[in-house]
ROKEVEX-812050 format. One line per 10 residues: number of its first residue (from 1); for each residue x, y, z of N, C-alpha, C, O. Coordinates in nm, 2 decimals. Layout:
N
NUM	X,Y,Z,X,Y,Z,X,Y,Z,X,Y,Z  ...
end
This chain:
97
1	0.08,-0.12,0.00,0.00,0.00,0.00,0.09,0.12,0.00,0.19,0.13,0.07  0.05,0.22,-0.08,0.13,0.34,-0.09,0.10,0.43,0.04,-0.01,0.45,0.08  0.21,0.48,0.09,0.21,0.57,0.20,0.27,0.70,0.16,0.39,0.72,0.15  0.18,0.80,0.12,0.23,0.92,0.06,0.32,1.00,0.15,0.41,1.08,0.10  0.31,0.98,0.28,0.39,1.06,0.37,0.54,1.00,0.38,0.63,1.07,0.42  0.56,0.88,0.32,0.69,0.82,0.33,0.74,0.79,0.19,0.85,0.74,0.17  0.66,0.82,0.08,0.70,0.78,-0.05,0.70,0.90,-0.14,0.63,1.00,-0.12  0.77,0.89,-0.26,0.78,1.00,-0.35,0.67,0.98,-0.46,0.69,0.89,-0.55  0.57,1.07,-0.46,0.46,1.05,-0.55,0.50,1.10,-0.69,0.58,1.20,-0.71  0.45,1.03,-0.79,0.47,1.07,-0.93,0.34,1.05,-1.01,0.27,0.94,-0.99
11	0.29,1.14,-1.09,0.17,1.12,-1.17,0.20,1.00,-1.26,0.31,0.99,-1.32  0.10,0.92,-1.28,0.11,0.80,-1.36,0.16,0.84,-1.50,0.24,0.77,-1.56  0.11,0.95,-1.55,0.15,0.99,-1.69,0.30,1.03,-1.70,0.35,1.03,-1.80  0.36,1.06,-1.58,0.50,1.10,-1.58,0.59,0.99,-1.54,0.71,1.00,-1.54  0.53,0.88,-1.49,0.61,0.77,-1.44,0.71,0.70,-1.53,0.81,0.64,-1.48  0.68,0.69,-1.66,0.77,0.62,-1.75,0.92,0.67,-1.74,1.01,0.59,-1.76  0.94,0.80,-1.71,1.07,0.85,-1.69,1.14,0.79,-1.57,1.27,0.80,-1.57  1.07,0.73,-1.48,1.13,0.68,-1.36,1.14,0.52,-1.36,1.17,0.46,-1.26  1.11,0.46,-1.48,1.11,0.32,-1.49,1.22,0.28,-1.59,1.23,0.33,-1.70  1.30,0.18,-1.56,1.40,0.13,-1.65,1.34,0.10,-1.78,1.24,0.03,-1.79
21	1.40,0.14,-1.89,1.36,0.11,-2.02,1.25,0.21,-2.08,1.21,0.20,-2.19  1.21,0.29,-1.99,1.11,0.40,-2.02,0.99,0.34,-2.11,0.98,0.38,-2.23  0.91,0.26,-2.05,0.80,0.21,-2.12,0.70,0.32,-2.16,0.70,0.42,-2.10  0.62,0.29,-2.26,0.52,0.39,-2.31,0.42,0.40,-2.19,0.39,0.31,-2.12  0.36,0.52,-2.18,0.26,0.55,-2.08,0.14,0.45,-2.08,0.09,0.42,-1.98  0.11,0.41,-2.20,0.00,0.31,-2.21,0.03,0.18,-2.15,-0.05,0.11,-2.10  0.16,0.14,-2.15,0.21,0.02,-2.08,0.19,0.03,-1.93,0.14,-0.06,-1.87  0.23,0.15,-1.88,0.22,0.17,-1.74,0.07,0.17,-1.70,0.04,0.11,-1.59  -0.02,0.23,-1.78,-0.16,0.22,-1.74,-0.21,0.08,-1.75,-0.30,0.04,-1.67  -0.16,0.00,-1.84,-0.20,-0.14,-1.84,-0.15,-0.21,-1.71,-0.23,-0.30,-1.66
31	-0.03,-0.18,-1.66,0.01,-0.24,-1.54,-0.08,-0.20,-1.42,-0.10,-0.28,-1.33  -0.13,-0.07,-1.43,-0.22,-0.02,-1.32,-0.35,-0.10,-1.33,-0.40,-0.15,-1.23  -0.41,-0.11,-1.45,-0.55,-0.16,-1.46,-0.55,-0.31,-1.46,-0.64,-0.37,-1.40  -0.46,-0.38,-1.53,-0.46,-0.52,-1.55,-0.35,-0.60,-1.48,-0.38,-0.71,-1.44  -0.24,-0.53,-1.46,-0.13,-0.60,-1.39,-0.05,-0.69,-1.48,-0.08,-0.70,-1.60  0.06,-0.75,-1.43,0.14,-0.84,-1.50,0.17,-0.96,-1.41,0.21,-0.94,-1.29  0.14,-1.08,-1.46,0.16,-1.20,-1.38,0.09,-1.19,-1.24,0.13,-1.24,-1.14  -0.03,-1.13,-1.24,-0.11,-1.12,-1.12,-0.07,-1.01,-1.03,-0.12,-1.00,-0.92  0.03,-0.92,-1.07,0.07,-0.81,-0.99,0.03,-0.68,-1.05,0.06,-0.66,-1.17  -0.03,-0.59,-0.98,-0.07,-0.46,-1.03,0.02,-0.35,-0.97,0.07,-0.36,-0.86
41	0.05,-0.25,-1.05,0.12,-0.13,-1.00,0.03,-0.05,-0.91,-0.08,-0.02,-0.95  0.08,-0.03,-0.79,0.00,0.04,-0.69,-0.02,0.19,-0.73,0.07,0.25,-0.78  -0.14,0.24,-0.70,-0.16,0.38,-0.73,-0.26,0.44,-0.62,-0.32,0.36,-0.55  -0.27,0.57,-0.62,-0.36,0.64,-0.54,-0.42,0.75,-0.62,-0.36,0.80,-0.72  -0.54,0.79,-0.59,-0.61,0.90,-0.66,-0.62,1.02,-0.57,-0.66,1.01,-0.45  -0.57,1.13,-0.62,-0.58,1.26,-0.54,-0.65,1.35,-0.63,-0.61,1.39,-0.74  -0.77,1.39,-0.59,-0.86,1.47,-0.67,-0.90,1.39,-0.79,-0.96,1.29,-0.78  -0.86,1.44,-0.91,-0.90,1.36,-1.03,-0.77,1.30,-1.10,-0.78,1.26,-1.22  -0.66,1.30,-1.03,-0.54,1.25,-1.09,-0.49,1.13,-1.01,-0.50,1.12,-0.89  -0.44,1.03,-1.09,-0.38,0.91,-1.03,-0.23,0.92,-1.02,-0.16,0.96,-1.11
51	-0.18,0.88,-0.91,-0.04,0.88,-0.88,0.01,0.74,-0.84,-0.06,0.66,-0.79  0.14,0.72,-0.87,0.21,0.61,-0.81,0.33,0.66,-0.74,0.34,0.79,-0.72  0.42,0.58,-0.69,0.54,0.63,-0.63,0.66,0.56,-0.68,0.65,0.45,-0.74  0.78,0.61,-0.65,0.90,0.55,-0.69,0.91,0.41,-0.62,0.96,0.31,-0.68  0.87,0.41,-0.49,0.88,0.29,-0.41,0.78,0.19,-0.46,0.81,0.07,-0.46  0.66,0.23,-0.51,0.56,0.13,-0.56,0.62,0.07,-0.69,0.59,-0.05,-0.72  0.68,0.15,-0.77,0.74,0.10,-0.89,0.85,0.00,-0.86,0.86,-0.11,-0.92  0.93,0.02,-0.76,1.03,-0.07,-0.72,0.97,-0.20,-0.67,1.01,-0.31,-0.70  0.86,-0.19,-0.59,0.79,-0.31,-0.54,0.73,-0.39,-0.66,0.73,-0.51,-0.66  0.67,-0.32,-0.76,0.61,-0.38,-0.87,0.72,-0.46,-0.95,0.70,-0.57,-0.99
61	0.84,-0.39,-0.97,0.94,-0.46,-1.05,0.99,-0.58,-0.97,1.02,-0.69,-1.03  1.01,-0.57,-0.84,1.06,-0.69,-0.76,0.96,-0.80,-0.77,1.00,-0.92,-0.78  0.83,-0.77,-0.76,0.73,-0.87,-0.75,0.71,-0.94,-0.89,0.70,-1.06,-0.90  0.72,-0.86,-1.00,0.70,-0.92,-1.13,0.83,-1.00,-1.17,0.82,-1.10,-1.24  0.94,-0.96,-1.12,1.07,-1.03,-1.15,1.07,-1.16,-1.08,1.11,-1.26,-1.13  1.02,-1.16,-0.95,1.01,-1.28,-0.87,0.92,-1.38,-0.94,0.95,-1.50,-0.95  0.80,-1.33,-0.99,0.71,-1.42,-1.05,0.77,-1.48,-1.18,0.75,-1.60,-1.21  0.84,-1.40,-1.26,0.90,-1.44,-1.38,1.01,-1.54,-1.36,1.03,-1.63,-1.44  1.08,-1.54,-1.24,1.18,-1.63,-1.21,1.13,-1.76,-1.14,1.20,-1.84,-1.09  0.99,-1.76,-1.13,0.93,-1.88,-1.06,0.94,-1.87,-0.91,0.91,-1.97,-0.85
71	0.97,-1.76,-0.86,0.97,-1.74,-0.71,0.84,-1.69,-0.66,0.77,-1.62,-0.74  0.80,-1.71,-0.54,0.68,-1.65,-0.49,0.70,-1.49,-0.48,0.81,-1.45,-0.44  0.60,-1.42,-0.51,0.61,-1.27,-0.50,0.62,-1.24,-0.35,0.56,-1.31,-0.27  0.69,-1.13,-0.32,0.69,-1.09,-0.18,0.55,-1.06,-0.13,0.48,-0.99,-0.19  0.52,-1.11,-0.01,0.39,-1.10,0.04,0.40,-1.02,0.18,0.49,-1.05,0.26  0.31,-0.92,0.20,0.32,-0.85,0.32,0.26,-0.94,0.43,0.16,-1.01,0.41  0.31,-0.93,0.55,0.26,-1.00,0.66,0.13,-0.93,0.71,0.11,-0.81,0.67  0.05,-1.00,0.79,-0.07,-0.93,0.84,-0.03,-0.80,0.92,-0.11,-0.70,0.91  0.08,-0.81,0.99,0.12,-0.69,1.07,0.16,-0.57,0.97,0.12,-0.46,1.00  0.23,-0.60,0.86,0.26,-0.50,0.77,0.14,-0.44,0.70,0.13,-0.32,0.68
81	0.04,-0.53,0.67,-0.08,-0.49,0.61,-0.16,-0.40,0.71,-0.21,-0.29,0.67  -0.16,-0.44,0.84,-0.23,-0.36,0.94,-0.17,-0.22,0.95,-0.24,-0.12,0.96  -0.04,-0.21,0.95,0.03,-0.09,0.96,0.00,0.00,0.84,-0.01,0.12,0.86  -0.01,-0.06,0.73,-0.04,0.02,0.61,-0.19,0.07,0.62,-0.21,0.19,0.58  -0.28,-0.01,0.67,-0.42,0.04,0.68,-0.42,0.15,0.78,-0.49,0.25,0.76  -0.35,0.14,0.89,-0.35,0.25,1.00,-0.29,0.38,0.94,-0.34,0.49,0.97  -0.18,0.36,0.86,-0.12,0.48,0.80,-0.22,0.55,0.70,-0.23,0.67,0.70  -0.29,0.47,0.62,-0.39,0.52,0.53,-0.50,0.59,0.60,-0.55,0.70,0.56  -0.55,0.53,0.71,-0.65,0.59,0.79,-0.61,0.73,0.85,-0.69,0.82,0.86  -0.48,0.73,0.90,-0.43,0.86,0.95,-0.42,0.96,0.85,-0.46,1.08,0.87
91	-0.38,0.92,0.73,-0.37,1.01,0.61,-0.51,1.07,0.58,-0.52,1.19,0.55  -0.61,0.99,0.57,-0.74,1.03,0.54,-0.79,1.12,0.65,-0.86,1.23,0.62  -0.77,1.09,0.78,-0.81,1.18,0.89,-0.74,1.31,0.88,-0.81,1.42,0.90  -0.62,1.31,0.85,-0.54,1.44,0.84,-0.60,1.52,0.72,-0.60,1.65,0.73  -0.65,1.46,0.62,-0.70,1.53,0.50,-0.85,1.57,0.53,-0.91,1.64,0.44  -0.91,1.53,0.64,-1.04,1.56,0.67,-1.15,1.47,0.60,-1.26,1.51,0.59  -1.10,1.36,0.56,-1.19,1.27,0.49,-1.24,1.16,0.58,-1.32,1.07,0.54
end
């Protein structure tokens, strides 16, 4: 899960410049909407714009590489997942949502 307070946000449309090989923006959108090997690129919506982060891109690359190599994708523990939920709830509360 993306934690905007700890990660560097990038508009999805600008993200190809931060990805090795500089894929076309339509490829990045496909990763967001459909995923690759069961892994989707994490994003958040702020207003009417969708963002990802440098860290989410790194997690996506690590997970898809692991899947391509026949290894299990890194899985968050229940504790990591709970911490992410709590961080998201704090972020929403801070934003008044």
